[in-house]
N, C-alpha and C positions, 0 to 999 in steps of 0.2 A: 614518766611515767608513775604510776602511783603506788604508795606500799600496798595498798590492798592487793594488787597484782602479784607481790614477791612471797613465793611460796618456801618456806625455807629450806635453806642448801645446805651439807652433811662436809661435803668435801671443800672443805676448807678451814686457813689454820688463820686466827687473829693474829695483829701484829699493832705497832707503837702506831699512834695517831689515828685511833682506829681505822688503818688501813686492813686488809686482808690479803693473802693471799689462796689464791684459786691452788686445788690441788685434784683438780677432775683432768685436765689435757697437758699434755707437755710442754705447755707453754709457760705452766706456773704463772696467771697473772698477776702479779700486782695492785690492788685496786682501791684504790682512795673514796672516802666516804661520796655518798651520788652519782658515783663512774661507774661503769660496766667493763667488763673482762673484753678482751678480742674476741669475743664470741655474739658479742650484743643481747645474750638473754641473761646471763649472769652477772648481775648487781651489788653492791656493795650498797646498803641501806642501813646505816647507823651505825656502824661497826659489824655489821651479820649480813653473812651473804646471803644472798635469796635468788631463786632459779622462776623470771618472768614467763618461762615459756610453762609452767608446770601446769598441766590440765588440760594443754591449748593446742590442740591438734591442729596443723596446717594440711595435712594431705592424708590421708585414707583410704586405703584401698584393698582389696583382694588380689592376689597375685599368687602363680604357681610358686611353688620355693623356689624350681630352678630356673626363676629370674633371678633369683638374689643374688649371684648365680650358688646355688648348692648343688652340685651333683652326686655328692654321697654323703646326704642327709636325707632321711625321709622319703622317699622317692614320690611323685606323683602328689603328696601333700599340697591342698592347700593352705597361706599364711593371711593374715589381717597384718599387712604393714601400714604401720603409722607412722609421721615424720612429724618434726615441728619447723620452727623456722630457727635462720643462725646457724654459723658452723665456724669452727675454728680454724679452716685455711679459706683460702680465695682465690680457689683454682678459676683461669682465667679463660677455661672452656666449659663451665660447670653447666650440666644441662638442666637443674635444677635450681639455678641462680635467683628463680622469683622468691622461693622461699628462703633458701642455705646466706643470701648475700641481702634479705631483707633485716633492715634495723629496727621496723618498729615489731614489737608485739604481733601476734595476728593467730586465728584460727579459731573453729568449734570448740566449744567446751565437752570435753572427753575425760573424766575423770577412768582411774584402774577400772575401778567398778565397770562401769560404762564398757571400757576397750576391753573387755573380757564377755562380756554380754553380746556385746558387736560379733565377734569372732564366733562365738557359740552360735550364732541366728544366721550366720552365713556359712557355716557347715566346713570351717577353717581348721584345723591341726593344732596351728600355734601363730604366736604374734611375732612378727619382724618388726624391729625398728630402722627404717632406714630412710632414703630420700634426700635428707640430712644429714649431719653427724649427730647420732645416738649420744656418745660422751659428751656432749654439752648440757644435754639434757638426764643426767643420767640419774637423777632421784626421782623423775618421774617414769622412766624406764624400768627402774627396781622397783617401782610398787606395784606396774603395772605387770614383772616378768614373776612377782611372787603371787600378786591374784590367778594370773594363769595358769602357774604348777597347782595352786590348789584346785582351780580346775580341768586338770589331767592334759595341759597344752603344753606345748615345748615352746622355747623362745630363741630367738636368735637374733646378733645385730652384723647389717653389713656396714663397717666402720673402716675408717682412715687407719684406725689401731695408733692413731697419736693420742694415746692414753697415758695415765701415769699410774704408778704401780699401786697408791690408793687406790684407784679406779679398779685396778683388775682385782684386788684382792675384798671388794666389794661384789662385783659385777662375778667373780668365777663359780658360788657357788648358785645364782640365778640363771646363767646362762649355759643354753646347750650346745649353740651351734655359733660359730662366727663366720662370716666372709671378709679376709682383709685385702681391702683395696687400694694397691699400690697405682700412685701413677706416672710413668716412663723409668718403670725399673728402680725405682726411691734413687734415682741417679738425684747426689747431692746437689750438683748445678740446676739441673732442672727443678727440683724442690723449690730451691730457693728464687729461681725467674719466675715460673709459673703458677706456684705454691702459696709463695708466702711461707713456707716452714725452710727448718733448715738442715737439717737431713732425715734418713731413714731412722734411725738408731731407739727411739723409742717404738716405732711402729713392731721392729725384730725382737725386742723386747718382750713387747706386748704377746704378742704371737706364743710364742717359747713358755709363758708364764701361765695364759689363758690355756694350752694345751697340757702341759703340767699339772691345772687344777680338773681335768678331761673334760675341756670343751671341745669339741669337736674342730678343729680348723682346715678353711679353704683360702688359698691365695689366688686373687685374681691382680692383674696389671695393664692397666691401660695403656696403650700403647699410642703414643702419638707420632703422627709421622716427621720425618726430617728432625724433631726438634728433642721428641722422649724413644727412640729406638734402637736405642744402643745396644748391640749386640754383647759389649765387654757388663755392662749395666745388667742387662738381663742373666748374663752367666753366674755373675756375683750374687743376684739376688737367688738366684736356683740352686745355686752351691748353698749358701745361708738355708733354703727351705730343705733338702738333703741332708746336709750335716746335724741340722739341728731339730727338726720334726720329723724327718722318715723320707726315704723315696716313696713312699706309699698316698704322700699329701696331694690333695687334686690341685692342679693350679692351671689358671684360667688365664688365657692370653685375648683382651677385648679390642676389639675394632674403635677408635675412636670417631667422630662425626664434628662438624665445626659445628659453635654453639656459644653462647653470651659475647663475649669478646676476644674471641677468635674462630675468625669468619674467613681468614684468608690461608687455610691450611684444606688439604683434601682430605678426605677419609684414609684410613691408613687401609695401605693396598694389601691385598689378601696376601700377596705375595713376601710382604715384610712381617705378618704373621706367621707364615709358614717356615719364612728361614727361624724364626725367633724361635719359634714348636722344635724346629729341630736341635736349635740349643737345649732347650728342657730336657729333650734327650736324652743326647751327648753328657749331661748333668745327671743324669743317670731317672730322673723323675719320671714314676711311671704310668700315672694318669694325668696328662696334660691336653687341657681342650683351648677352641677357638670357639670366641665367644660373639653373638654380634654378627655371624655371616651364617644365615640360618641356610641348611643345607648342605654345609661342608662335612665331609668324612670325618672330621677331627673336631664333631661335636658328640662322638660318638666317643662309649667304654671301651678300652680294647683289653682283654685276657696279655696281661705283661709274659706270659707264661707260653701262649700259643698266640697272640696276636687271634684270637676269633674274636667276634664283635660280641662283649658280653649285655653291654644297653645299648639298643641303637636309638639315638634322638633325632630330633627336627624341632630347632629354637626351645620351647619350653616345654615341647611335649613328648613323650615317651614312647617311640610307637613299636617297639620290642623287647625286650625282657627274657635275656637267653642265660638267667642264673638256677640253679635249684633253691631248695627249701632254705637251705644254709648260706646262700648266694657263695654260690660257689659256681665256676663256670662248666657248664653243659659241657664243653668240648672235651677240656682236661681236669678240670675237678679242682682248678686253682681256687684259695679265695679269694673275691672280691671286696676291697673294702669299705661296704655300703653300710647307713648305720639306717637299716628297718628295711621291710621289704612294700616292694609296689603290693599293694591292695589288689584283690582279683574284681573287685569292682570300680577300678580304674579308670575314669572316663576322661582323654584326653581335652583341658581345658582352657584359653587363653586367659590376661585379665579382664576381670571384672568388677567396673566400677561400681561404687558405694554410694549411694546416691547422698 
């Protein structure tokens, strides 16, 4: 890879013998001159760290914010979704493996200014960094986020949360919302075998630190049948969320499907998701959802005070909005913690490809 492709990175420390220590993600890779980090896009060029994927978008699409999934943040919004190549995990079932596990930097040019222009052209309300792990292209994401905020757009990450305190410090002021995506409830054995990550501790710290900085946090948990569906692990994660983030934190249990190198397991049984949903409720989570199960009653938002349907959903669309102008349940007046309101002009839309 030529030096001309490398954009100066900021999250790193110089070491002896021209080595560098990357401080973007929790791997803290020590990288000799001429080598890459685990993600393949952060490279040591002559004793300085550069980001090879800066300004190179491998995936761009307009999505509903509910697809991220964010159910309690700017409902009905459209977001300009951006991803690059590379990842700091090696999920054996990754549905975006064609970009996340790519070793060669690819993608079409997309400057921060052009990203904001594209978002406004397609009527988006915000910009989402997604499809691959945005922590590994943090400098690029931050430049876009700053441009987005100047243009009045919100920003959010869809992330595995496996980042550092250094990354959180620079990200916090530039991020409005985050969807933190656990796999197998963050059970350490599952993470080591199927993700090539040591454990959930950096993710837990990231969620807490981002919320402390005023970022809206929602939690997702991809439930892989037979190997990543432990009720004990789900209970432990739910207890952390309740104790550290609060019982009103939205929590999404996602249905898994076979992909990439794991084609031998079935899709997650709905009964498994329902059982684990019961665990979340037992631990006190007030807003627990099932994802990737369109038409299921547990897609809806229910008022924790009276049980009435506060927001009725089908997949990524909102079919009923039963909240008053202050986002209180119309049945009993209980406040529902949703950031923003559904626009009166809202028209349900599904993902719109960008050519």
